[in-house]
DSSP file (Angstrom, degrees, kcal/mol; ACC not computed):
  #  RESIDUE AA STRUCTURE BP1 BP2  ACC     N-H-->O    O-->H-N    N-H-->O    O-->H-N    TCO  KAPPA ALPHA  PHI   PSI    X-CA   Y-CA   Z-CA
    1    1 A M              0   0    0      0, 0.0     2,-0.2     0, 0.0   114,-0.0   0.000 360.0 360.0 360.0 137.2  -28.9  -12.3  -72.4
    2    2 A E        -     0   0    0    113,-0.1     2,-0.6     1,-0.1     0, 0.0  -0.511 360.0-132.3 -74.5 135.0  -31.3   -9.5  -73.3
    3    3 A I        -     0   0    0     -2,-0.2   112,-0.2     1,-0.2   111,-0.1  -0.792  22.6-178.3 -88.8 121.0  -33.4   -8.1  -70.5
    4    4 A I  S    S+     0   0    0    110,-2.1    -1,-0.2    -2,-0.6   111,-0.2   0.866  76.9  37.6 -87.0 -41.3  -37.0   -7.8  -71.5
    5    5 A Y        -     0   0    0    109,-1.4    -1,-0.3     1,-0.1     3,-0.2  -0.888  64.7-176.6-114.7  98.3  -38.4   -6.2  -68.3
    6    6 A P  S    S+     0   0    0      0, 0.0     2,-0.6     0, 0.0    -1,-0.1   0.795  79.6  44.5 -68.1 -27.8  -35.9   -3.7  -66.9
    7    7 A R  S    S+     0   0    0     17,-0.2    52,-2.2    50,-0.1    53,-0.8  -0.887  82.9 140.8-120.2  99.2  -38.0   -2.9  -63.8
    8    8 A C  E     -Ab  23  60A   0     15,-1.8    15,-2.9    -2,-0.6     2,-0.3  -0.852  32.1-151.2-136.5 168.1  -39.4   -6.2  -62.3
    9    9 A A  E     -Ab  22  61A   0     51,-2.1    53,-2.4    -2,-0.3     2,-0.4  -0.971   4.2-151.4-141.1 154.4  -40.0   -7.8  -59.0
   10   10 A G  E     -Ab  21  62A   0     11,-2.3    11,-2.7    -2,-0.3     2,-0.5  -0.987  13.2-158.8-125.1 139.2  -40.2  -11.3  -57.5
   11   11 A I  E     -Ab  20  63A   0     51,-2.4    53,-1.1    -2,-0.4     2,-0.7  -0.973   8.7-159.3-123.9 127.7  -42.4  -12.2  -54.6
   12   12 A D  E     -A   19   0A   0      7,-2.7     7,-2.1    -2,-0.5     2,-0.4  -0.929  23.6-149.2-101.8 114.0  -41.9  -15.2  -52.2
   13   13 A V  E     +A   18   0A   0     -2,-0.7     2,-0.2     5,-0.2     5,-0.2  -0.708  22.4 168.8 -93.9 129.4  -45.3  -15.7  -50.6
   14   14 A G        -     0   0    0      3,-0.9    52,-0.0    -2,-0.4    -2,-0.0  -0.747  46.2-102.3-125.6 177.7  -45.6  -17.1  -47.1
   15   15 A K  S    S+     0   0    0     -2,-0.2     3,-0.1     1,-0.1    26,-0.1   0.923 116.3  15.2 -68.5 -45.2  -48.4  -17.5  -44.6
   16   16 A R  S    S+     0   0    0      1,-0.2    25,-1.3    24,-0.1     2,-0.3   0.641 131.8  17.2-107.1 -19.2  -47.5  -14.6  -42.3
   17   17 A K  E     - C   0  40A   0     23,-0.2    -3,-0.9    24,-0.1     2,-0.3  -0.982  58.2-147.0-150.9 160.9  -45.0  -12.6  -44.4
   18   18 A I  E     -AC  13  39A   0     21,-3.0    21,-2.5    -2,-0.3     2,-0.5  -0.952  12.2-139.2-128.5 150.6  -43.8  -12.1  -48.0
   19   19 A A  E     -AC  12  38A   0     -7,-2.1    -7,-2.7    -2,-0.3     2,-0.5  -0.940  19.1-166.7-108.7 130.2  -40.4  -11.2  -49.4
   20   20 A V  E     -AC  11  37A   0     17,-3.2    17,-2.8    -2,-0.5     2,-0.5  -0.974   4.2-170.8-122.1 124.5  -40.3   -8.8  -52.3
   21   21 A A  E     -AC  10  36A   0    -11,-2.7   -11,-2.3    -2,-0.5     2,-0.5  -0.963   4.5-165.2-115.1 129.2  -37.2   -8.2  -54.4
   22   22 A V  E     -AC   9  35A   0     13,-2.9    13,-2.3    -2,-0.5     2,-0.5  -0.943   0.5-164.3-114.6 133.3  -37.2   -5.4  -56.9
   23   23 A R  E     +AC   8  34A   0    -15,-2.9   -15,-1.8    -2,-0.5    11,-0.2  -0.975  15.7 167.0-120.3 126.0  -34.6   -5.2  -59.7
   24   24 A T  E     - C   0  33A   0      9,-2.2     9,-3.0    -2,-0.5   -17,-0.2  -0.855  44.0 -78.4-130.7 164.2  -34.0   -1.9  -61.5
   25   25 A P  E     - C   0  32A   0      0, 0.0     7,-0.3     0, 0.0    -1,-0.0  -0.350  49.4-133.0 -62.9 144.7  -31.4   -0.6  -63.9
   26   26 A G        -     0   0    0      5,-3.2     4,-0.1     2,-0.4     5,-0.1  -0.085  30.0 -88.7 -86.2-170.1  -28.2    0.6  -62.2
   27   27 A D  S    S+     0   0    0      2,-0.1    -1,-0.0     5,-0.1     5,-0.0   0.822 111.1  47.1 -72.6 -32.8  -26.2    3.8  -62.7
   28   28 A T  S >  S-     0   0    0      1,-0.1     3,-2.0     4,-0.0    -2,-0.4  -0.799 104.1 -85.8-109.7 154.1  -24.0    2.4  -65.5
   29   29 A P  T 3  S+     0   0    0      0, 0.0     3,-0.1     0, 0.0    -2,-0.1  -0.302 114.7  17.2 -57.9 134.8  -25.2    0.4  -68.5
   30   30 A G  T 3  S+     0   0    0      1,-0.3     2,-0.3    -4,-0.1    -3,-0.1   0.265  97.8 119.4  87.3 -11.7  -25.5   -3.3  -67.8
   31   31 A E    <   -     0   0    0     -3,-2.0    -5,-3.2    -5,-0.1     2,-0.4  -0.648  47.3-157.9 -87.9 144.9  -25.6   -2.8  -64.0
   32   32 A R  E     -C   25   0A   0     -2,-0.3     2,-0.4    -7,-0.3    -5,-0.1  -0.973   4.3-150.7-124.3 137.8  -28.6   -3.9  -62.0
   33   33 A C  E     -C   24   0A   0     -9,-3.0    -9,-2.2    -2,-0.4     2,-0.4  -0.853  13.5-162.9-103.5 142.7  -29.7   -2.7  -58.5
   34   34 A Q  E     -C   23   0A   0     -2,-0.4     2,-0.4   -11,-0.2   -11,-0.2  -0.991   9.3-175.9-130.6 134.1  -31.7   -4.9  -56.2
   35   35 A Q  E     -C   22   0A   0    -13,-2.3   -13,-2.9    -2,-0.4     2,-0.4  -0.987   7.0-163.4-124.6 137.0  -33.7   -4.1  -53.1
   36   36 A I  E     +C   21   0A   0     -2,-0.4     2,-0.3   -15,-0.2   -15,-0.2  -0.984  11.6 175.4-122.9 129.5  -35.4   -6.7  -50.9
   37   37 A R  E     -C   20   0A   0    -17,-2.8   -17,-3.2    -2,-0.4     2,-0.4  -0.963  20.9-139.8-130.7 149.8  -38.1   -5.9  -48.4
   38   38 A M  E     -C   19   0A   0     -2,-0.3     2,-0.3   -19,-0.2   -19,-0.2  -0.879  21.1-175.1-107.4 140.7  -40.3   -8.0  -46.1
   39   39 A Y  E     -C   18   0A   0    -21,-2.5   -21,-3.0    -2,-0.4     2,-0.1  -0.982  24.1-122.7-134.4 146.3  -44.0   -7.3  -45.6
   40   40 A K  E     -C   17   0A   0     -2,-0.3   -23,-0.2   -23,-0.2   -24,-0.1  -0.423  31.9-115.1 -77.2 165.1  -46.6   -8.8  -43.4
   41   41 A T  S    S+     0   0    0    -25,-1.3     2,-0.2    -2,-0.1   -24,-0.1   0.197  70.7 126.2 -95.2  17.4  -49.7  -10.3  -45.1
   42   42 A F     >  -     0   0    0    -26,-0.2     4,-2.3     1,-0.1     3,-0.4  -0.551  68.6-123.2 -70.5 141.1  -52.3   -7.9  -43.8
   43   43 A Y  H  > S+     0   0    0      1,-0.3     4,-2.1     2,-0.2     5,-0.2   0.871 109.7  52.6 -58.8 -40.7  -54.1   -6.4  -46.7
   44   44 A Q  H  > S+     0   0    0      1,-0.2     4,-1.4     2,-0.2    -1,-0.3   0.891 110.7  48.3 -62.1 -38.7  -53.3   -2.7  -45.8
   45   45 A V  H  > S+     0   0    0     -3,-0.4     4,-1.9     2,-0.2    -1,-0.2   0.878 108.2  54.9 -67.7 -37.7  -49.6   -3.6  -45.6
   46   46 A L  H  X S+     0   0    0     -4,-2.3     4,-2.2     1,-0.2    -2,-0.2   0.873 104.9  53.5 -63.6 -35.9  -49.9   -5.4  -49.0
   47   47 A L  H  X S+     0   0    0     -4,-2.1     4,-2.2     2,-0.2    -1,-0.2   0.860 106.1  52.9 -66.4 -34.3  -51.3   -2.1  -50.5
   48   48 A E  H  X S+     0   0    0     -4,-1.4     4,-2.1     2,-0.2    -2,-0.2   0.884 107.6  52.1 -64.3 -38.0  -48.3   -0.3  -49.1
   49   49 A M  H  X S+     0   0    0     -4,-1.9     4,-2.4     2,-0.2    -2,-0.2   0.917 108.8  49.8 -62.4 -43.6  -46.1   -2.9  -50.9
   50   50 A V  H  X S+     0   0    0     -4,-2.2     4,-2.5     1,-0.2    -2,-0.2   0.909 108.7  52.6 -62.6 -42.0  -48.0   -2.2  -54.1
   51   51 A A  H  X S+     0   0    0     -4,-2.2     4,-2.5     1,-0.2    -1,-0.2   0.899 109.1  50.1 -60.5 -40.5  -47.5    1.5  -53.7
   52   52 A W  H  X S+     0   0    0     -4,-2.1     4,-2.0     2,-0.2    -2,-0.2   0.915 109.7  50.5 -63.8 -42.7  -43.7    0.9  -53.3
   53   53 A L  H  <>S+     0   0    0     -4,-2.4     5,-2.4     2,-0.2     4,-0.4   0.912 112.2  46.7 -62.1 -42.6  -43.7   -1.2  -56.4
   54   54 A V  H ><5S+     0   0    0     -4,-2.5     3,-1.2     1,-0.2    -1,-0.2   0.908 110.3  53.4 -64.9 -41.7  -45.4    1.5  -58.4
   55   55 A E  H 3<5S+     0   0    0     -4,-2.5    -1,-0.2     1,-0.3    -2,-0.2   0.854 108.0  50.7 -60.7 -35.7  -43.1    4.1  -56.9
   56   56 A E  T 3<5S-     0   0    0     -4,-2.0    -1,-0.3    -5,-0.1    -2,-0.2   0.539 117.0-116.5 -79.5  -6.8  -40.1    2.0  -58.1
   57   57 A G  T < 5 +     0   0    0     -3,-1.2    -3,-0.2    -4,-0.4     2,-0.2   0.709  51.6 170.1  80.1  20.7  -41.6    1.8  -61.6
   58   58 A V      < +     0   0    0     -5,-2.4    -1,-0.2    -6,-0.2   -50,-0.2  -0.462  13.9 172.1 -68.3 132.7  -42.1   -1.9  -61.6
   59   59 A T        +     0   0    0    -52,-2.2    25,-2.3     1,-0.2     2,-0.4   0.487  63.2  46.3-115.7  -8.9  -44.2   -3.2  -64.5
   60   60 A Y  E     -bd   8  84A   0    -53,-0.8   -51,-2.1    23,-0.2     2,-0.4  -0.990  58.6-176.0-143.9 126.0  -43.8   -7.0  -64.1
   61   61 A V  E     -bd   9  85A   0     23,-2.8    25,-3.0    -2,-0.4     2,-0.5  -0.989   7.1-163.3-126.9 128.6  -44.1   -9.1  -61.0
   62   62 A A  E     +bd  10  86A   0    -53,-2.4   -51,-2.4    -2,-0.4     2,-0.3  -0.942  20.0 166.6-108.0 130.4  -43.5  -12.9  -60.7
   63   63 A M  E     -bd  11  87A   0     23,-2.5    25,-2.7    -2,-0.5     2,-0.2  -0.988  34.0-112.7-142.7 152.4  -44.9  -14.7  -57.7
   64   64 A E  E     - d   0  88A   0    -53,-1.1     2,-1.0    -2,-0.3    25,-0.2  -0.531  20.0-131.7 -83.7 151.0  -45.4  -18.3  -56.7
   65   65 A S        +     0   0    0     23,-1.9     2,-0.6    -2,-0.2    25,-0.3  -0.652  36.3 175.1-101.3  75.2  -48.9  -19.7  -56.3
   66   66 A T    >>  -     0   0    0     -2,-1.0     3,-1.3    23,-0.1     4,-0.8  -0.732  54.4 -62.1 -87.6 116.1  -48.4  -21.4  -52.9
   67   67 A G  T 34 S-     0   0    0     -2,-0.6     3,-0.1     1,-0.3     4,-0.0  -0.171 102.4 -40.1  49.7-129.2  -51.6  -22.9  -51.5
   68   68 A V  T >4 S+     0   0    0      1,-0.1     3,-1.2     2,-0.1    -1,-0.3   0.393 118.5  93.9-106.3  -0.7  -54.1  -20.1  -50.9
   69   69 A Y  T <> S+     0   0    0     -3,-1.3     4,-0.6     1,-0.3    -2,-0.2   0.722  76.1  62.3 -68.8 -21.8  -51.6  -17.6  -49.6
   70   70 A W  H 3X S+     0   0    0     -4,-0.8     4,-2.8     1,-0.2    -1,-0.3   0.723  84.2  80.1 -75.2 -20.9  -51.0  -16.0  -52.9
   71   71 A K  H <> S+     0   0    0     -3,-1.2     4,-2.6     1,-0.2     5,-0.2   0.907  92.6  43.7 -61.0 -49.6  -54.6  -14.8  -53.3
   72   72 A P  H  > S+     0   0    0      0, 0.0     4,-2.3     0, 0.0    -1,-0.2   0.893 115.6  50.4 -63.4 -35.1  -54.5  -11.7  -51.1
   73   73 A V  H  X S+     0   0    0     -4,-0.6     4,-2.3     2,-0.2    -2,-0.2   0.926 110.9  49.0 -65.5 -43.9  -51.2  -10.7  -52.6
   74   74 A F  H  X S+     0   0    0     -4,-2.8     4,-1.6     1,-0.2    -1,-0.2   0.924 111.2  49.4 -60.5 -45.6  -52.6  -11.1  -56.1
   75   75 A H  H  < S+     0   0    0     -4,-2.6     4,-0.3     1,-0.2    -1,-0.2   0.892 110.3  50.6 -63.6 -39.2  -55.7   -9.0  -55.3
   76   76 A A  H >< S+     0   0    0     -4,-2.3     3,-1.3     1,-0.2    -1,-0.2   0.911 109.8  50.4 -64.2 -40.9  -53.5   -6.3  -53.8
   77   77 A L  H >< S+     0   0    0     -4,-2.3     3,-1.1     1,-0.3     6,-0.3   0.799 102.9  61.3 -66.8 -27.8  -51.4   -6.2  -57.0
   78   78 A C  T 3< S+     0   0    0     -4,-1.6    -1,-0.3     1,-0.2    -2,-0.2   0.553  81.0  84.4 -75.9  -6.4  -54.6   -6.0  -59.1
   79   79 A E  T <  S+     0   0    0     -3,-1.3     2,-0.4    -4,-0.3    -1,-0.2   0.681  91.9  52.2 -67.7 -16.4  -55.4   -2.7  -57.4
   80   80 A T    <   -     0   0    0     -3,-1.1     3,-0.4    -4,-0.2   -29,-0.0  -0.932  67.5-151.8-123.1 146.7  -53.1   -1.0  -60.0
   81   81 A E  S    S+     0   0    0     -2,-0.4    -1,-0.1     1,-0.2    -3,-0.0   0.574  87.6  75.1 -87.4 -10.9  -53.2   -1.3  -63.8
   82   82 A Q  S    S+     0   0    0      1,-0.0     2,-0.5     2,-0.0    -1,-0.2   0.648  85.0  72.3 -78.8 -14.2  -49.4   -0.6  -64.1
   83   83 A I        -     0   0    0     -3,-0.4     2,-0.5    -6,-0.3   -23,-0.2  -0.889  64.1-154.5-112.7 128.0  -48.3   -4.0  -62.9
   84   84 A E  E     -d   60   0A   0    -25,-2.3   -23,-2.8    -2,-0.5     2,-0.5  -0.864  19.0-149.8 -93.8 127.1  -48.6   -7.3  -64.8
   85   85 A V  E     -d   61   0A   0     -2,-0.5     2,-0.5   -25,-0.2   -23,-0.2  -0.847  11.0-168.2-104.7 132.1  -48.7  -10.3  -62.5
   86   86 A L  E     -d   62   0A   0    -25,-3.0   -23,-2.5    -2,-0.5     2,-0.5  -0.966   8.8-153.9-119.9 115.3  -47.3  -13.7  -63.4
   87   87 A L  E     -d   63   0A   0     -2,-0.5    34,-2.0    34,-0.2     2,-0.3  -0.746  17.4-167.2 -84.8 131.3  -48.2  -16.6  -61.2
   88   88 A V  E     -dE  64 120A   0    -25,-2.7   -23,-1.9    -2,-0.5     2,-0.3  -0.873  30.0 -96.1-119.7 154.4  -45.6  -19.3  -61.4
   89   89 A N    >>  -     0   0    0     30,-0.6     4,-1.1    -2,-0.3     3,-0.9  -0.498  28.2-137.8 -67.2 128.1  -45.7  -22.9  -60.2
   90   90 A A  H 3> S+     0   0    0    -25,-0.3     4,-2.9     1,-0.3     5,-0.2   0.815 102.6  61.2 -59.6 -31.1  -44.0  -23.1  -56.8
   91   91 A R  H 3> S+     0   0    0      1,-0.2     4,-0.9     2,-0.2    -1,-0.3   0.855 103.1  49.9 -64.8 -34.8  -42.2  -26.3  -57.9
   92   92 A H  H <4 S+     0   0    0     -3,-0.9    -1,-0.2     2,-0.1    -2,-0.2   0.767 116.7  42.6 -73.2 -25.0  -40.5  -24.4  -60.7
   93   93 A V  H >< S+     0   0    0     -4,-1.1     3,-0.6    -3,-0.2    -2,-0.2   0.898 113.2  46.4 -87.8 -45.6  -39.3  -21.7  -58.3
   94   94 A T  H 3< S+     0   0    0     -4,-2.9    -3,-0.1     1,-0.2    -2,-0.1   0.632  94.8  75.2 -80.1 -13.5  -38.2  -23.7  -55.2
   95   95 A N  T 3<  +     0   0    0     -4,-0.9    -1,-0.2    -5,-0.2    -2,-0.1  -0.057  61.7 130.9 -89.6  35.5  -36.2  -26.3  -57.1
   96   96 A V    X   -     0   0    0     -3,-0.6     3,-1.3     3,-0.1    -3,-0.0  -0.799  63.9-117.3 -85.9 119.8  -33.4  -23.8  -57.7
   97   97 A P  T 3  S+     0   0    0      0, 0.0     3,-0.1     0, 0.0    -2,-0.1  -0.252  91.3  19.8 -61.6 142.8  -30.1  -25.5  -56.6
   98   98 A G  T 3  S+     0   0    0      1,-0.2     2,-0.5     2,-0.0    -3,-0.0   0.521  87.1 127.0  83.3   6.1  -28.2  -24.0  -53.7
   99   99 A R    <   +     0   0    0     -3,-1.3    -1,-0.2    -5,-0.1    -3,-0.1  -0.871  19.9 159.4-102.0 124.4  -31.0  -22.0  -52.2
  100  100 A K        +     0   0    0     -2,-0.5     2,-0.2    -3,-0.1    -1,-0.1   0.566  52.9  56.8-120.2 -14.0  -31.6  -22.6  -48.5
  101  101 A T  S    S-     0   0    0      1,-0.1     0, 0.0     0, 0.0     0, 0.0  -0.746  77.8-117.5-120.0 168.0  -33.5  -19.5  -47.2
  102  102 A D  S    S+     0   0    0     -2,-0.2     4,-0.4     1,-0.2   -83,-0.1   0.848 109.9  48.5 -70.4 -35.1  -36.8  -17.8  -48.0
  103  103 A V  S >> S+     0   0    0      1,-0.2     3,-1.3     2,-0.1     4,-0.6   0.894 101.4  61.6 -77.4 -38.8  -35.3  -14.5  -49.0
  104  104 A K  T >4 S+     0   0    0      1,-0.3     3,-0.8     2,-0.2    -1,-0.2   0.859  96.5  57.9 -60.4 -38.9  -32.5  -15.7  -51.4
  105  105 A P  T 3> S+     0   0    0      0, 0.0     4,-1.9     0, 0.0    -1,-0.3   0.723  90.6  74.5 -66.1 -16.5  -34.8  -17.4  -53.9
  106  106 A V  H <> S+     0   0    0     -3,-1.3     4,-2.0    -4,-0.4     5,-0.3   0.915  92.3  53.9 -61.4 -42.1  -36.6  -14.1  -54.5
  107  107 A G  H <X S+     0   0    0     -3,-0.8     4,-2.0    -4,-0.6    -1,-0.2   0.950 110.4  43.4 -58.0 -54.2  -33.6  -12.8  -56.5
  108  108 A P  H  > S+     0   0    0      0, 0.0     4,-2.5     0, 0.0     5,-0.2   0.837 109.3  61.2 -61.2 -31.0  -33.5  -15.7  -59.0
  109  109 A R  H  X S+     0   0    0     -4,-1.9     4,-1.6     1,-0.2    -2,-0.2   0.951 112.5  34.0 -62.5 -49.2  -37.3  -15.6  -59.3
  110  110 A H  H  X S+     0   0    0     -4,-2.0     4,-2.3     2,-0.2    -1,-0.2   0.771 113.3  61.8 -80.4 -21.8  -37.4  -12.1  -60.7
  111  111 A D  H  X S+     0   0    0     -4,-2.0     4,-1.1    -5,-0.3    -2,-0.2   0.942 108.5  42.3 -64.6 -45.7  -34.1  -12.5  -62.5
  112  112 A R  H  X>S+     0   0    0     -4,-2.5     5,-2.5     1,-0.2     4,-0.5   0.869 112.4  55.7 -66.3 -35.3  -35.7  -15.3  -64.6
  113  113 A G  H ><5S+     0   0    0     -4,-1.6     3,-0.7    -5,-0.2    -2,-0.2   0.882 102.5  55.4 -63.1 -37.5  -38.8  -13.2  -64.9
  114  114 A A  H 3<5S+     0   0    0     -4,-2.3  -110,-2.1     1,-0.2  -109,-1.4   0.832 115.9  37.5 -64.4 -31.2  -36.8  -10.3  -66.3
  115  115 A H  H 3<5S-     0   0    0     -4,-1.1    -1,-0.2  -112,-0.2    -2,-0.2   0.388 111.1-121.7-100.2   2.3  -35.5  -12.6  -69.0
  116  116 A R  T <<5 +     0   0    0     -3,-0.7    -3,-0.2    -4,-0.5    -4,-0.1   0.903  65.1 140.1  58.2  47.0  -38.8  -14.5  -69.4
  117  117 A R      < +     0   0    0     -5,-2.5     2,-0.4    -6,-0.1    -4,-0.1  -0.317  38.1 103.2-109.1  47.8  -37.4  -17.9  -68.6
  118  118 A R  S    S-     0   0    0     -6,-0.2     2,-0.4    -5,-0.1   -25,-0.0  -0.990  71.3-123.2-134.1 135.7  -40.3  -19.1  -66.5
  119  119 A A        -     0   0    0     -2,-0.4   -30,-0.6   -30,-0.1     2,-0.2  -0.654  36.5-122.0 -75.9 128.3  -43.1  -21.6  -67.3
  120  120 A R  B     -E   88   0A   0     -2,-0.4   -32,-0.2   -32,-0.1     2,-0.2  -0.488  20.9-150.9 -73.8 138.3  -46.4  -19.8  -66.8
  121  121 A S        -     0   0    0    -34,-2.0   -34,-0.2    -2,-0.2     2,-0.2  -0.456  46.9 -65.5 -91.7 174.6  -48.9  -21.3  -64.4
  122  122 A E        -     0   0    0     -2,-0.2    -1,-0.1    20,-0.1    17,-0.0  -0.472  57.6-149.4 -61.7 130.5  -52.6  -20.9  -64.8
  123  123 A S        -     0   0    0     -2,-0.2    13,-0.3    13,-0.1    20,-0.1  -0.910   3.6-137.5-109.4 123.8  -53.3  -17.2  -64.3
  124  124 A P        -     0   0    0      0, 0.0    18,-0.1     0, 0.0   -37,-0.1  -0.358  31.6-100.1 -71.2 159.2  -56.6  -16.0  -62.9
  125  125 A G        -     0   0    0      1,-0.1    10,-0.2    11,-0.1     3,-0.1  -0.325  43.0 -90.5 -73.0 162.0  -58.3  -13.1  -64.5
  126  126 A R        -     0   0    0      7,-0.1     8,-2.3     1,-0.1    -1,-0.1  -0.562  55.5 -97.1 -69.6 134.0  -58.1   -9.6  -63.0
  127  127 A P  B     -F  133   0B   0      0, 0.0     6,-0.3     0, 0.0     5,-0.1  -0.296  43.1-135.3 -57.5 133.8  -61.0   -9.1  -60.6
  128  128 A G    >   -     0   0    0      4,-5.0     3,-1.7     1,-0.1     5,-0.0  -0.134  31.9 -86.0 -81.5-178.2  -63.9   -7.3  -62.3
  129  129 A P  T 3  S+     0   0    0      0, 0.0    -1,-0.1     0, 0.0     4,-0.1   0.763 129.0  48.5 -64.3 -25.6  -65.9   -4.4  -60.9
  130  130 A R  T 3  S-     0   0    0      2,-0.2     3,-0.1     0, 0.0    -2,-0.0   0.336 123.7-100.6 -95.1   7.2  -68.3   -6.8  -59.1
  131  131 A G  S <  S+     0   0    0     -3,-1.7     2,-0.2     1,-0.4     0, 0.0   0.260  86.7 121.3  94.0 -12.8  -65.5   -8.8  -57.6
  132  132 A D        -     0   0    0     -5,-0.1    -4,-5.0     1,-0.1     2,-0.4  -0.531  68.4-106.9 -83.6 156.3  -65.8  -11.7  -60.1
  133  133 A A  B     -F  127   0B   0     11,-0.3     2,-0.3    -6,-0.3    -7,-0.1  -0.651  22.3-134.7 -87.3 132.5  -62.7  -12.5  -62.1
  134  134 A E        -     0   0    0     -8,-2.3     2,-0.2    -2,-0.4    -8,-0.1  -0.641  36.7-101.9 -77.7 141.9  -62.5  -11.6  -65.8
  135  135 A Q        -     0   0    0     -2,-0.3    -9,-0.1   -10,-0.2    -1,-0.1  -0.455  27.8-125.9 -70.2 132.2  -61.2  -14.5  -67.9
  136  136 A D    >   -     0   0    0    -13,-0.3     3,-1.8    -2,-0.2   -11,-0.1  -0.681  14.2-143.9 -74.5 120.6  -57.6  -14.2  -68.9
  137  137 A P  T 3  S+     0   0    0      0, 0.0    -1,-0.2     0, 0.0    -2,-0.1   0.733  96.5  58.7 -61.7 -20.0  -57.6  -14.6  -72.7
  138  138 A G  T 3  S+     0   0    0    -15,-0.1     2,-0.3    -3,-0.0    -2,-0.0   0.588  96.5  72.3 -85.9  -9.3  -54.3  -16.5  -72.6
  139  139 A S  S <  S-     0   0    0     -3,-1.8   -17,-0.0     1,-0.1   -14,-0.0  -0.723  74.4-134.2-108.3 158.6  -55.6  -19.3  -70.3
  140  140 A D  S    S-     0   0    0     -2,-0.3    -1,-0.1     1,-0.1    -5,-0.0   0.944  94.3 -15.2 -72.1 -50.6  -57.9  -22.2  -71.0
  141  141 A H  S >  S-     0   0    0      1,-0.0     3,-0.6    -6,-0.0    -1,-0.1   0.494  82.3-159.6-137.1  -8.9  -60.1  -21.9  -67.9
  142  142 A G  T 3   -     0   0    0      1,-0.2     3,-0.1   -18,-0.1    -7,-0.1   0.002  39.7 -78.3  58.5-164.3  -58.4  -19.7  -65.3
  143  143 A L  T >   +     0   0    0    -20,-0.1     3,-1.6     1,-0.1     4,-0.4  -0.273  69.7 143.7-128.2  45.3  -59.3  -19.8  -61.7
  144  144 A C  G X   +     0   0    0     -3,-0.6     3,-1.6     1,-0.3   -11,-0.3   0.849  68.5  59.6 -58.4 -37.0  -62.5  -17.8  -61.7
  145  145 A G  G >  S+     0   0    0      1,-0.3     3,-1.1     2,-0.2    -1,-0.3   0.732  92.1  68.7 -65.3 -21.4  -64.1  -19.9  -58.9
  146  146 A A  G <  S+     0   0    0     -3,-1.6    -1,-0.3     1,-0.2    -2,-0.2   0.648  97.8  52.2 -72.1 -14.2  -61.3  -19.0  -56.5
  147  147 A F  G <         0   0    0     -3,-1.6    -1,-0.2    -4,-0.4    -2,-0.2   0.360 360.0 360.0-105.0   4.9  -62.5  -15.4  -56.3
  148  148 A R    <         0   0    0     -3,-1.1    -1,-0.2    -4,-0.2    -2,-0.1   0.422 360.0 360.0-104.3 360.0  -66.2  -16.0  -55.5
C-alpha cells in the first residue's frame, strides 16, 4: 500500500495524559521508525509536544475526538501552520481488534492515517485571530460554537 504521509502522528487523548506516536521513514527504503511519547494535558506541555512534532517534520496528525478532552490538544496543534489535524470518530479508532491498552492503539491510528484509511469526523475550523473558529470549507457546519 502506498504511503501518502511519510511523516505522520497519531494521538490518543485522555483526561490527564495523551499518548503520541510519530512514524517517520527509516534508514532503508520501505522501513518505518516509530516513537511513542506520553504527555500531560497542561497547555504548556502540549506546546512542547507540538514543538517535538514540528522538530520531527510531522505534517499530518490523526486524533480522536473524545468528549471535550481533544479541544486543548487541537488548539495547541493549531499553534503551527505545518501540521494538518484530522479529528476522527473515537468509535472508529477504539474498535480495533486485539488492542487492550491506551498506548498500543496509537500506532494503528497513525498507520491508517498515513494510508488515508480513516473516516473523517466533523472538523472544526482553525481558530482565527480573535479566537473564533474559521469555517473548514470541507465540512457542512463545523464546530464553531465549541470555541466560544
